[in-house]
C-alpha positions in Angstrom: 76.9 113.8 209.3 79.9 111.9 210.8 83.0 111.0 208.7 81.9 107.4 208.3 78.6 108.4 206.7 80.3 110.9 204.5 82.7 108.2 203.3 79.8 105.9 202.5 78.1 108.7 200.5 81.2 109.6 198.6 81.8 105.9 197.9 78.3 105.4 196.6 78.7 108.5 194.3 82.0 107.1 193.0 80.4 103.8 192.3 77.5 105.4 190.5 79.9 107.6 188.4 81.9 104.5 187.5 78.8 102.7 186.3 77.8 105.7 184.2 81.3 106.0 182.8 81.2 102.2 182.0 77.9 102.7 180.1 79.4 105.7 178.2 82.4 103.7 177.3 80.2 100.8 176.1 78.2 103.2 174.0 81.3 104.8 172.6 82.7 101.3 171.6 79.5 100.5 169.8 79.4 103.8 168.0 83.1 103.5 167.0 82.4 100.1 165.5 79.5 101.6 163.6 81.7 104.5 162.4 84.4 102.0 161.4 81.9 100.0 159.3 80.6 103.1 157.7 84.1 104.2 156.8 84.9 100.9 155.2 81.6 101.1 153.2 82.4 104.6 152.0 86.0 103.5 150.9 84.6 100.5 149.1 82.1 102.6 147.2 84.8 104.0 145.1 85.4 100.6 143.5 82.0 100.6 141.9 80.9 102.5 138.8 79.2 105.8 139.4 75.7 104.6 138.3 75.9 101.6 140.7 77.0 103.8 143.5 74.1 106.2 143.1 71.4 103.7 142.2 72.4 100.8 144.5 75.1 101.6 147.1 74.0 105.0 148.2 70.4 104.2 148.7 71.4 101.1 150.6 73.8 102.9 152.9 71.2 105.6 153.5 68.4 103.2 154.5 70.7 101.2 156.7 72.0 104.3 158.5 68.5 105.8 158.7 66.9 102.8 160.4 69.8 102.1 162.7 69.7 105.8 163.7 66.0 105.6 164.5 66.4 102.5 166.6 69.3 103.8 168.6 67.8 107.3 169.0 64.5 106.1 170.3 66.1 103.5 172.6 68.1 106.3 174.2 65.1 108.6 174.5 62.9 106.1 176.2 65.2 103.9 178.2 67.7 106.6 179.0 70.6 104.1 178.7 72.4 101.7 176.4 73.7 98.3 177.2 75.4 95.5 175.2 72.1 94.2 173.9 71.6 97.4 171.8 73.5 95.4 169.2 70.3 93.4 168.3 68.1 96.4 167.4 71.1 97.5 165.2 71.6 94.1 163.6 67.9 93.4 163.0 67.7 96.9 161.4 70.2 95.9 158.7 68.1 93.4 156.8 65.2 95.8 157.1 67.3 98.5 155.5 68.2 96.2 152.7 64.5 95.2 152.2 63.5 98.9 152.1 66.2 99.5 149.5 64.8 96.5 147.5 61.2 97.8 147.5 62.3 101.2 146.2 64.0 99.8 143.0 61.2 98.0 141.2 59.5 100.9 139.5 60.0 104.1 137.5 62.1 107.1 138.8 58.9 109.0 139.9 57.2 106.0 141.5 60.4 105.0 143.3 60.8 108.6 144.7 57.3 108.6 146.0 57.7 105.2 147.6 61.0 106.3 149.2 59.2 109.3 150.7 56.3 107.2 152.0 58.6 104.6 153.6 60.9 107.2 155.1 58.1 109.4 156.4 56.1 106.4 157.7 59.1 105.0 159.7 59.8 108.5 161.2 56.1 108.8 162.0 56.1 105.4 163.7 59.0 106.2 165.9 57.6 109.6 166.8 54.3 108.0 167.8 56.1 105.5 169.9 58.0 108.2 171.7 54.9 110.3 172.5 52.8 107.2 173.4 55.5 105.9 175.7 55.8 109.3 177.4 52.1 109.3 178.2 51.4 105.6 179.0 54.8 104.2 179.9 54.2 101.4 177.4 54.6 101.2 173.6 51.8 101.7 171.1 50.2 98.5 169.7 48.4 98.3 166.3 45.9 96.0 168.1 44.6 99.0 169.9 43.7 100.9 166.7 40.0 100.4 167.5 40.1 102.8 170.4 42.3 105.4 168.6 39.4 107.8 168.2 38.5 107.7 172.0 42.2 108.0 172.9 42.6 111.2 170.7 39.4 112.8 171.9 39.9 111.9 175.6 43.7 112.3 175.9 44.2 115.3 173.5 45.6 117.6 176.3 47.9 114.8 177.4 49.0 114.3 173.8 49.8 118.0 173.3 51.6 118.1 176.7 53.7 115.0 175.7 54.5 116.5 172.3 55.7 119.8 174.0 57.8 117.8 176.5 59.5 115.8 173.6 60.1 118.5 171.0 63.8 117.8 171.0 63.3 114.1 170.7 60.7 114.5 167.9 63.2 116.8 166.1 65.8 114.1 166.3 63.5 111.4 165.0 62.4 113.6 162.1 65.8 114.8 161.2 66.4 112.0 158.8 63.7 113.5 156.5 65.8 116.6 156.0 68.9 114.4 155.4 66.9 112.3 152.9 65.7 115.4 151.0 69.3 116.4 150.5 70.6 112.9 149.6 67.7 112.3 147.3 68.4 115.5 145.3 72.1 115.2 144.9 73.3 111.7 145.5 70.6 109.1 144.8 69.5 107.8 141.4 65.9 106.5 141.7 65.6 104.8 138.4 64.5 101.2 138.2 67.3 98.7 139.0 68.3 95.8 137.0 66.9 92.3 137.9 70.5 91.3 138.8 70.8 94.1 141.4 67.4 93.4 142.8 68.2 89.7 143.1 71.3 90.5 145.0 69.5 92.8 147.4 66.9 90.0 148.1 69.7 87.6 148.7 71.5 90.0 151.1 68.3 90.6 153.0 67.5 87.0 153.5 71.1 86.0 154.2 71.7 88.9 156.7 68.4 88.1 158.5 69.4 84.4 158.9 72.8 85.5 160.1 71.3 87.9 162.6 69.0 85.1 164.0 72.0 82.9 164.5 73.6 85.6 166.7 70.6 85.5 169.0 72.0 82.4 170.5 74.9 84.4 171.9 72.8 85.0 175.1 71.5 81.4 175.1 67.9 80.2 174.9 66.8 80.9 178.5 63.7 82.8 179.5 63.5 86.4 178.2 66.7 86.2 176.3 66.8 87.8 172.8 66.3 84.3 171.4 63.3 83.5 173.6 61.7 86.9 172.9 62.1 86.6 169.1 61.0 82.9 168.8 58.6 82.3 171.7 57.5 84.8 174.4 57.3 88.1 172.5 56.7 90.4 175.5 56.2 93.8 173.8 58.2 96.1 176.0 61.1 93.6 176.3 61.1 93.1 172.6 61.3 96.8 172.0 64.2 97.1 174.4 66.2 94.0 173.3 65.1 93.6 169.6 64.1 97.0 168.5 60.9 98.9 167.6 60.6 97.6 164.1 60.8 94.0 165.2 58.3 94.6 168.0 56.0 96.3 165.5 56.4 93.4 163.0 55.3 91.0 165.7 52.4 93.2 166.7 51.1 93.6 163.2 51.5 89.8 162.5 49.4 89.1 165.6 46.8 91.6 164.7 46.4 90.1 161.2 47.1 86.4 161.8 45.8 86.0 165.3 47.5 84.1 168.1 49.7 81.1 167.6 48.8 77.6 168.7 48.5 77.2 172.5 51.7 75.4 173.7 52.3 75.1 177.5 55.5 74.6 179.3 56.1 71.7 181.7 56.1 73.0 185.2 57.1 70.8 188.1 55.5 71.5 191.5 57.9 73.6 193.7 57.9 72.2 197.2 58.3 75.0 199.8 58.0 75.3 203.5 56.1 78.5 203.9 56.0 80.3 207.2 52.8 82.1 208.1 52.6 85.5 206.5 49.4 86.9 208.0 50.0 88.6 211.3 48.3 88.5 213.7 46.2 85.4 212.9 42.9 86.6 214.2 39.4 85.8 213.1 37.8 89.2 212.9 34.7 89.6 215.0 31.8 91.8 214.3 31.4 94.7 216.7 28.3 94.3 218.9 27.0 96.5 221.8 26.6 94.4 224.9 23.4 94.8 227.0 23.9 96.7 230.2 24.1 94.5 233.3 21.2 94.6 235.8 22.0 96.2 239.2 23.2 93.8 241.9 23.1 90.9 239.4 25.5 88.0 240.1 28.1 87.8 237.3 27.7 84.7 235.3 31.0 83.0 234.3 31.6 83.1 230.6 32.2 79.6 229.3 35.2 79.1 227.1 34.3 79.0 223.4 34.1 75.6 221.8 36.8 75.4 219.1 35.2 75.4 215.6 37.0 73.2 213.2 38.2 75.1 210.1 37.4 73.8 206.7 40.6 73.6 204.7 39.2 71.7 201.7 40.1 72.9 198.2 38.1 75.8 196.9 36.9 73.9 193.8 33.6 73.1 192.0 32.5 69.7 190.8 34.3 69.7 187.4 36.0 66.7 185.9 38.5 68.3 183.6 40.0 64.9 182.6 36.6 63.7 181.3 36.1 67.0 179.5 39.5 66.7 177.9 38.8 63.1 176.7 35.6 64.2 175.0 36.9 67.4 173.5 37.8 67.5 169.8 39.3 71.0 169.7 43.0 70.9 170.4 43.2 74.2 172.2 40.2 73.5 174.5 41.6 70.1 175.2 44.9 71.6 176.2 43.1 74.0 178.6 41.1 71.1 180.1 44.4 69.2 180.7 46.1 72.3 182.1 43.3 72.9 184.7 43.2 69.2 185.6 46.8 69.6 186.9 46.7 73.1 188.4 46.8 72.9 192.2 43.7 74.5 193.9 43.9 76.9 196.8 42.3 75.8 200.1 39.6 77.3 202.2 40.7 78.9 205.4 39.7 80.6 208.6 38.5 83.6 206.6 36.3 81.6 204.2 32.7 82.9 204.4 33.7 85.7 206.9 31.5 88.2 205.0 28.8 85.8 203.8 25.5 87.8 203.5 27.2 91.2 203.6 27.0 94.0 201.1 29.9 94.6 198.8 31.0 97.9 197.3 33.9 97.3 195.0 35.8 100.4 193.7 38.5 100.7 191.0 40.1 104.1 191.8 41.7 106.0 188.9 45.4 106.7 189.4 45.2 105.9 193.2 48.5 105.3 194.9 50.0 105.5 198.4 51.0 109.1 197.6 47.3 110.1 197.7 47.1 109.2 201.4 47.7 112.1 203.8 46.4 112.0 207.4 45.2 115.6 207.3 44.3 116.2 203.6 42.7 112.8 202.8 41.7 111.5 206.3 39.1 108.9 205.0 41.7 107.3 202.7 44.2 107.3 205.7 41.5 105.6 207.9 40.7 103.0 205.4 44.3 102.1 204.6 45.1 101.7 208.3 42.0 99.8 209.4 40.3 96.5 208.5 42.6 94.4 206.5 46.0 96.1 206.0 48.1 94.8 203.1 51.7 95.8 203.4 52.9 94.1 200.2 50.2 94.7 197.6 51.1 95.6 194.0 49.1 97.0 191.1 50.8 96.3 187.7 50.5 98.6 184.6 49.1 96.7 181.7 48.8 97.4 178.0 45.4 99.2 178.1 45.9 101.0 181.3 42.5 101.5 183.1 40.5 99.0 181.1 43.1 96.3 181.8 43.3 97.3 185.4 39.6 96.7 185.6 39.9 93.4 183.7 42.4 92.1 186.3 40.4 93.0 189.4 37.1 92.0 187.9 37.9 88.7 186.2 41.0 87.3 187.9 42.6 86.9 184.5 45.7 88.4 183.0 45.2 90.8 180.1 47.3 89.8 177.1 47.8 92.2 174.3 45.3 95.2 174.2 41.6 95.7 174.9 41.2 92.4 176.7 38.0 93.5 178.4 36.5 94.5 175.0 37.5 91.3 173.3 35.8 89.4 176.2 32.6 91.4 176.0 30.5 88.5 174.7 32.3 85.8 176.7 30.9 84.0 179.7 32.5 85.4 182.8 30.9 83.4 185.6 33.4 84.4 188.3 33.0 88.2 187.9 31.4 89.5 191.1 28.5 91.0 189.2 27.5 87.6 187.9 28.3 85.8 191.1 26.0 88.1 193.2 23.3 87.8 190.5 23.4 84.0 191.0 22.8 84.7 194.7 19.7 86.7 193.8 21.4 90.1 194.4 21.0 92.7 191.7 24.4 94.0 190.8 25.0 97.6 189.8 27.9 99.5 188.3 28.6 103.2 188.0 31.2 105.3 186.2 31.4 109.1 186.2 32.9 109.5 182.8 31.6 108.8 179.2 29.6 105.5 179.2 31.0 104.4 175.8 34.6 104.9 176.6 36.5 101.6 176.2 32.9 100.3 175.2 32.0 99.8 178.9 28.3 100.0 177.8 29.0 96.5 176.4 31.7 95.1 178.7 30.2 95.8 182.1 26.7 94.4 181.5 28.5 91.2 180.3 30.1 91.1 183.9 26.5 91.0 185.3 26.0 94.7 186.1 23.3 97.2 185.4 25.6 99.9 184.1 25.1 103.6 184.4 27.7 106.3 183.5 27.8 109.8 182.2 25.5 109.8 179.2 23.3 106.8 179.9 21.4 107.5 183.0 24.0 108.9 185.6 23.0 112.5 186.3 25.9 114.6 187.6 25.8 118.1 188.8 28.8 119.0 186.6 28.8 116.5 183.8 31.0 118.6 181.4 34.1 119.2 183.6 37.3 117.2 183.2 37.7 115.0 185.1 34.2 114.5 186.6 33.6 114.4 190.3 33.7 111.1 192.3 31.6 112.8 195.1 28.9 113.7 192.6 28.8 110.1 191.4 28.2 108.9 195.0 25.6 111.4 195.7 23.8 110.6 192.5 23.7 106.8 193.0 23.7 105.8 196.6 19.9 106.0 197.0 19.5 103.5 194.2 20.8 100.5 196.3 21.3 101.4 200.0 17.9 100.3 201.2 18.0 96.9 199.5 18.2 93.8 201.7 21.6 93.0 200.2 23.5 94.8 197.5 26.7 94.6 195.4 27.9 97.8 193.7 30.9 98.4 191.5 32.3 102.0 191.0 34.9 103.1 188.6 36.2 106.6 189.5 37.8 109.2 187.3 38.6 112.2 189.6 42.2 111.0 189.9 42.8 111.0 186.2 45.9 112.9 184.7 46.9 115.6 184.0 48.1 116.4 187.4 48.1 120.1 187.2 45.7 122.7 188.7 44.9 123.8 185.1 44.6 120.3 183.5 42.5 118.8 186.2 39.3 120.4 187.5 39.2 118.3 190.6 42.6 119.4 191.5 41.5 123.1 191.0 38.4 122.5 193.2 40.5 121.2 196.0 43.4 123.5 195.7 42.9 125.1 199.0 43.2 121.8 200.8 46.7 121.2 199.7 48.2 124.7 199.8 50.2 124.1 202.9 51.8 120.8 201.7 55.6 120.9 201.3 55.5 119.7 197.7 55.8 121.2 194.2 52.7 122.3 192.3 52.3 119.1 190.4 52.5 117.0 193.6 50.0 119.2 195.2 47.7 118.8 192.2 47.8 115.0 192.3 46.8 114.9 196.0 44.2 117.6 195.4 42.4 115.5 192.7 42.6 112.4 194.9 40.9 114.6 197.6 37.7 114.3 195.6 37.9 110.5 196.0 38.4 111.0 199.7 35.4 113.2 199.9 33.4 110.6 198.0 34.4 107.8 200.4 33.6 110.0 203.4 30.1 110.7 202.1 29.6 107.0 201.2 30.5 105.8 204.7 28.2 108.5 206.2 25.4 107.3 204.0 26.0 103.7 205.0 26.0 104.6 208.7 22.8 106.7 208.4 21.1 103.7 206.7 22.3 101.4 209.5 24.2 99.0 207.1 27.8 100.1 207.6 28.5 97.1 209.8 27.2 94.8 207.2 29.0 96.4 204.2 32.5 95.7 202.8 34.4 98.3 200.9 37.1 96.9 198.5 39.1 99.5 196.8 42.1 99.1 194.5 43.8 101.2 191.8 43.6 100.6 188.1 47.3 101.5 187.8 49.9 103.8 189.5 49.8 107.5 188.3 51.9 106.8 185.2 50.9 110.2 183.8 53.1 111.8 186.4 56.8 112.6 185.9 59.0 110.1 187.8 60.7 113.0 189.6 57.3 113.9 191.2 56.9 110.4 192.5 60.4 110.5 193.9 59.6 113.9 195.5 56.4 112.9 197.3 57.9 109.5 198.3 60.9 111.3 199.8 63.4 109.0 198.0 64.3 107.7 194.6 61.5 105.1 193.9 62.6 101.8 192.4 61.2 101.8 188.8 61.1 98.1 188.5 59.1 97.0 191.6 58.5 99.7 194.1 56.6 101.9 191.7 53.8 99.3 191.5 53.4 99.0 195.2 50.0 100.2 196.3 47.2 99.9 198.8 44.3 97.4 198.7 41.6 98.8 200.9 39.4 96.0 202.4 37.3 97.4 205.2 34.1 97.0 207.0 32.9 99.1 209.9 32.0 95.9 211.7 35.6 94.6 211.9 36.8 94.7 215.5 40.4 93.9 214.9 42.8 95.0 212.2 44.4 92.2 210.2 47.9 92.9 208.9 48.8 91.0 205.8 52.5 90.8 204.9 52.1 88.2 202.1 53.0 89.6 198.7 49.8 89.9 196.6 48.4 91.9 193.7 45.3 93.1 191.9 45.1 89.6 190.3 44.2 88.2 193.7 41.3 90.5 194.5 38.6 88.4 192.8 39.4 85.0 194.4 40.0 86.6 197.7 36.6 88.4 197.8 34.9 85.2 196.5 36.4 83.3 199.4 35.5 86.0 202.0 31.9 86.1 200.9 31.6 82.3 200.9 30.7 82.2 197.2 31.3 78.9 195.4 34.0 79.2 192.8 36.8 77.1 191.3 40.2 78.5 192.3 41.9 76.5 189.5 40.2 78.6 186.8 41.6 82.0 187.9 45.1 83.3 187.4 45.2 85.0 190.9 44.7 83.3 194.2 43.0 83.8 197.5 45.4 85.9 199.5 44.4 84.2 202.8 45.0 80.6 201.5 48.1 78.7 202.3 49.3 78.9 198.7 52.7 80.3 197.8 52.5 84.0 197.0 53.1 85.2 193.5 52.9 88.8 192.2 53.1 89.0 188.4 54.0 92.2 186.5 53.2 93.0 182.9 56.8 92.4 181.7 56.7 89.0 183.4 58.9 90.1 186.4 57.6 88.6 189.6 57.7 88.8 193.4 57.3 86.0 195.9 58.1 85.8 199.5 61.6 84.5 198.6 62.7 86.6 195.6 62.1 89.6 193.3 63.0 88.6 189.7 63.5 91.2 187.0 63.0 89.9 183.5 64.7 92.9 181.9 68.0 92.3 183.6 67.6 88.6 184.5 68.6 89.5 188.0 67.0 88.0 191.1 67.1 89.8 194.5 66.6 87.3 197.3 64.3 88.2 200.1 65.3 85.4 202.4 68.5 83.9 203.7 67.4 80.4 203.0 68.5 78.6 199.8 66.1 78.8 196.9 64.6 75.4 195.8 66.2 73.8 192.8 65.3 75.5 189.5 63.1 77.9 191.4 63.4 80.9 189.0 63.1 78.7 185.9 60.0 76.9 187.2 58.3 80.2 188.1 59.1 81.7 184.7 57.4 78.7 183.1 54.4 79.0 185.4 54.0 82.6 184.6 54.3 82.0 180.8 51.6 79.4 181.1 49.3 81.8 183.0 49.7 84.4 180.2 49.1 81.8 177.5 46.1 80.3 179.3 44.5 83.7 180.1 44.9 84.6 176.3 43.2 81.4 175.3 40.4 81.7 177.8 39.5 85.1 176.3 40.0 84.1 172.7 38.1 80.8 172.9 35.4 81.8 175.4 36.7 78.8 177.4 34.3 79.1 180.4 31.4 78.2 178.1 33.0 74.8 177.5 33.3 74.3 181.3 29.8 75.6 182.1 27.7 74.9 179.0 24.4 75.0 181.1 25.2 78.4 182.8 22.2 80.7 182.9 22.6 84.5 183.4 
């Protein structure tokens, strides 16, 4: 390394060290202020009579310190950093501490003690659950997902135990207040019933402090994803946890679970005028491979006439729906708002790829935990082939949503954004006319779906038939050679099912795989153990090898599937569309960095993935540089297969249309061809040298907020039934 490069490396390390030091100094300043406040509180206690101190002041100080401690401790344990906004979890904890003190002063000594233990233990347990849950799923636990708690405990028990072992120190720190409380309660706190006057003061303090704290939210303004916006409007769970604290996030979550969603209110979004350069390169209309007839001997060559240009239909991809007329006749305020919204949403246009695969077979696959790190030219040659042939998407992203795999399916299969938890389950009785199962059924093609894990998990025995599929899984008709191993084999699923459809005139099949499921160890993943020999020479740690080994089972399944298609003579007329449900979040970040060969950006790059869109009949590879995501899969396939659909009614868009690209992540961060915007930091990284249009970021934030709100209302209100009242399954 020459001197110039050494100087750059040293400079980068110095800058990084300075940033770390700045964070440490900020944290020290915050803690010093907290200590100073506590010192003043202690000194002021001596001014009160002993009974008042033990029955009023000491419980108050304990609960204030206790809740602030939990908020700060969990914040550091999960986010690994502290910034200036940590002040809001601290400030919002203060009125909660006063309220807890108030609640433990209404009853007799014995009842108050029991109540103190319940509240203290309950809060410690809540924070411990959030720590373990975040470690496993990289998102916070929601009380709206309690309905699947039994499945989660039974199916993820090994992951739960692993996460507990990995977080023993953190759990000890979060449970430490219980030991402190036992000591304080025995020697320093009087639990007798307080006077009405004292209780009234506590109530006044709780309300006054809460109002005061809400006023301080204006310090960062009212812009998108500021503390004010998160508290009063948007309520993005992970952002709320980081900027407002776990207790505030939990309060919002429980309120939503009990009271339901608020009234649908949409933001005004002016149309952004952009001059978009072509993003698909090369622009080629793929041709189907044909074998030319051999020329006759001594035959005179016949000149090949130039092809007559075929005009491309670029009309909007819409159906005959008069949203304005529907809005005028609709008495329900929410449905009326939705009609008005869709009346003004720009449609995407048809293009040179519209109908390219009309009449073809479609095999759609949601691959568990699939990522670019599963692709190896030697170990997983079929995955390597499929990611380098057909359509090659260089800027495809797979977001991680609240209910991991189920939400990943929901996005790809419905073209809607999952909001909250268990969106697929909540929509199990809704009309979903644009799901590919229902769309192919309307064409007279019987749609089938298969999953090699338990058929009732995430209630797929209810959700997938609603999408138009005859559904088979482990336990309701799918016969696997090894049904009791964990995870089950993707190859066995292909072998058990392919004969059920491959000889049909046209077929559509949906597969949900499971071989790539965590844990990514040779002990915790049977597929990794089966394929251990295939990865023994890879230059990675054991966990990295285990991840690739379990994805090897998916590679073997695809290899067998393609072989079966070729033997049946239908490979040239079959499309394979494969995407992940989410990135391998059950993996330690250090393992992702190791296999990637560099430190992976946790805000955007970690969600970058492959979308396989391949047919043996494609003559040319089509390279797509346009940013796109799983949300775009459904409209893109509908367009390619020439199926009538209305592009306005989906939250994603046909990738091949001339519409402006928009990738949306679960925390509302987004990527376009011009910028990568991070909602957690409010920072925008430009991807182009040209100036951004006026109010570009602000307008896109409003567009995305509307998409989340509209998706939620579509699911909750069963909106499509209002648009298609005569739809027949």
